[in-house]
C-alpha positions, 0 to 999 in steps of 0.5 A: 267114303265122301268126309266132309272138313269145313274152314272158317265161315263157309257160303252157301253155294249149293253146289251141294244138294244134301250137305253131309256132317263136317269132320274133325280131324286132319284132312287125309292125305293133305297138309293144312297151312291155315296162315297160308290159306293152303292145302299141300299133297306130296306127288309120286312121278307117276301119279296122274292128277284128273279133273278142273273140268274146262281148262287149259292142258291135258287130261292129267294136269300134271305141270301147269297152275290153273285159276278156277276163276271164270273168265273171259277168255278167248285166247285158249292158249297155253300159257293161260290159267283159267277158262269160262269155268271154275270145276274145283274137282281133282282125283289123284290115281297113283300109290294113293286115290282120292278124289278132292272136291273144294266147296268155294265160290271164290278164285283158288289156285290149284299149282299142279307141280308147277312150283315143284314137280312133286308138289300139289299146291291148292292155295284159296283166296280166303279160309272159308271153304268146305274140304271133300276127300272121296276114297274108293277102290278106284277113280272110277267109284270116285268119280261116281261118289262124287256124281252122287254127292252133287246131284243128277246132270241136266238132261236135254231133250232128244231134239238137241242132239241133232245138228245146230247151225250158229254165227254171230252175224245171221241178223235177219229171219232171212238169212236163217231161211237160208240157213235151212234152204241149203242145209234142206236143199243139199241133204244135209241134216240139221235141227237147229239155228242159233241167233246170236246178239243181232236178233235183239232190240239193241243188245236188250235182253227178251226183246225180238228187234221188229224190222229183222224178224217181223213176227217173230212167234210165226217166224219161230212156227215156220221153222218148226213145221220144217223141223227146225228150232231156233235158239236165242242167247241171252247175256247177263247184262240189261241194258240202262234204259228208262222204258226198257220194262226189264231194266226198269222193273229191275230198278223199282224191284231194286234186283241189280247189283250195287256199288258200295254206296248202293246204288246199282253198278254201271258197266258196259257190255255189248248194249253200252251202260248195263246192270247185272241182275243179282243173280245170288238173290232168290228173289232176283233169281225167280224175276230174272228166269221168268223173263225168259217166259216171253220168248218161251210164249213165243214157241221157244224151246232152247236158249244160250246163256253168254257173257255170265262170267260175268264179263265186263268191257268196262267200268264207267269210272274207270273209263273215266278215269283213263279217259282224263288220263289220255287227255292229258297226254293230248296236252303235250307233244304227243311224243310217246316214248317207251314207256309213255307209250305203253302207259297208253295202250295200257289205259285201254287194255286194263279196261276190260275185265278188270280184277279190280272193277269185280271188287267194285260190286255187291251181291245182297243174300240173307239180308247181307251184303256182299263183295262179288269177288268173293263169290264171282265164281257162282254167277253164271252157274246161277244165271243158268240156275234162274232159267232152270228153275224158271222152267220147271215152273213155266214148263213143267212137263217140258224139257227145255234145252239151255247151255251157258259159257260160265258155270262152277258144279253145281250148275250143271243140275240144271243146263249144260256148257259149251267150251268157249268163244274156241280158235280155228286152231288145229291145237284147238280140236284136241283140246275139245276132245281131251276136255271131254272128259274132264269135263264128265267127271265134273257132272257136264255131259251135254256138252261140245265145242263149236265146230270149225272154231269160232274165231279166226279164219277155218280151212275146209280141212280143219272143219271136217276133221272137228266135225269127225268129233263133233259127231260123238258129242252131245252138243253138236253146233257150227258156231263162227264169229263175225268178220271171219270166215263164212264155215257152213259145211256147204260153202265148201267143195266136199259136199258128199264128203260133210253130208256123210260125216252128218248124216252118220251122226243121225245113224248115231243118235240111238247109241249116242242118247242111250249112252248119254241118257244112261251115264245121266241116270247113275252118275256115270262117265260118257267119255272116259279115258282109257287108262280107268278100264285098263289101269294096269297098262302103262300105255292107257296112262299116258293117252289122252288123244283116244277117249271110250264112248259108253262101255261099247266104243272107242274114239280117236279122231285125226286133230293134225292138219295134212295128216292123212290117218294116225297111229292108235294104240288098242288096249285090247282087241277090237273091231274097226269101223270105216264109215266111207264116203259113200255110206258104207260101214266097214268092219276089220278085226285088229288084235291089241296093239300099235296101228298105224290107220289110214283116215281119208278126210271124208272118212270116220273111223271108231272102234267097238269092244270085243263083246260088245254091239252097236245099235243103228237107225237108218239116219235122217234129215232131222231128229224127227225123222229118225226111227229109234226102234227098227235098228240094225246092228253091228255086233263083235261076238256072237254073244254080244249084246247092249242095254239099250235106252229110249224115251219119248225124248221131250218130257221127264219120265226118266225112270220108266222100265219101259226105258230100257230093254235089250238088244243081243245080236242077231236081233233087233 
């Protein structure tokens, strides 16, 4: 049962395709305080609070304060309150079970037992919001009801489940050729190479640097002939440059956000002085989406949207004020005491993503001016929506890969997300694991993290352990920052170990793609906390470093440096599957309870539930090589069976009954 309660003048976010009628009366479970603009619930000590999608800390969100505020935040540390997304959905699981979705475009604060241990308090920036209360018998049913409410999740093409290699710093076609050549020569499966901002002409969206990538369409075809897709980045900001067609046309048609005086708002990102397309204006959104055609026409079949919180390095007027202040300091003796030096430092540090700058520009929605900070969390969503809607116009019979950095609920219908610009920290490997279930709850299924870490120098063992998790996530991409240690797997010592782990991904593809598609089509979770399947098992309620993947598997990756294994709790009898460096899969039956499991660095260990089976392919050097029909199986139980989904991977004939069949133990 879903009930909607409406307060004030609600801005239509389009997060929900069909909005139910508003209810009257008190909001169930919540104490409403309109003067404080807050909703409050008193938690029991044993209550779990799930949700909030992409954010810091654990699966259970108790004990911290979170902001729904899309932020360019590279330091994914415990003291942060927001990352790149605003996913305003939670589930309370305890003496009372209910889901809560706040449909609201501005900044929300979720105080989940931070100020007071027993108090959940949600505070809005203004009192114009819709509150949805979802009541079902189980947490799983609450999540399914919510997923039905917000609409079907994005469906990626089959090739997008292959291994991808990326780095900020592949500056020309020969760099890309080398990456592909090294993977193929060393027998490492690969399907994608991502192009960061280096491929553009002076950081201009929808352009290609002709010196670095001459004859781009021919190069795209050259790569595709080798079963490699190129996936270029698209940034949110448009370079201010007369003669650049995107800028000129956007100015002519009034498609950019404006300042209070009605002139285009100028900020700075990679190209320097930049303008921001008014993604909330439908005409502007359609126009921006149509720009992707210039790359689609050259054979590109996938994109990743970035810097779309939106990120602002500095606003033009703030930079001018800072430079004036610094100039005044130069007129003195330049002997800065603590206060003066702090002021000097903050003049620079406060330039980037200054909250006041987000109050300086406006959108036009249905002829009405709306200040950006009041609808801030919708920007990245609508940028990716612009692309998704354009693909439906431009390529109606073809799936195009698209994923984004910034998002809110609603964007899940148009694209996936990666988990942001993480670091080469072991803690971020664990955070990657924990975030999977929370993102699935909010409708984001095509997701994964930058394997090995984006920022900082990585280590070989961290990259290998991260791949041992990444082979299970729909988006599998190794991505790193310019200036950091190179982390393509062929650069490390244990090449055979990496080949084994990445090769296993391609053997698992029939299962992974099947589970992804069933989760999308049925509004289910691909990744689940153990407690959802074992609500009466107190141990499961506190375990966050093990997840169910589909109905059949449990994963429990190693996430600590120098660990030779880990303890695993089995809530039921399971078959442990150990994939060794020589490609064998060893099977061991383990009883319910605690087990210490040895996991050598190049092994992958996971678990098969009793009464189920796992379909496997023979693998391949790319997705096109994988045979999804001639499968082998590993089963646990004579009567084990599996509902297998497979389609052509390219078109949109998702619900054809021919895509489903049942595989039974002893049969193919």
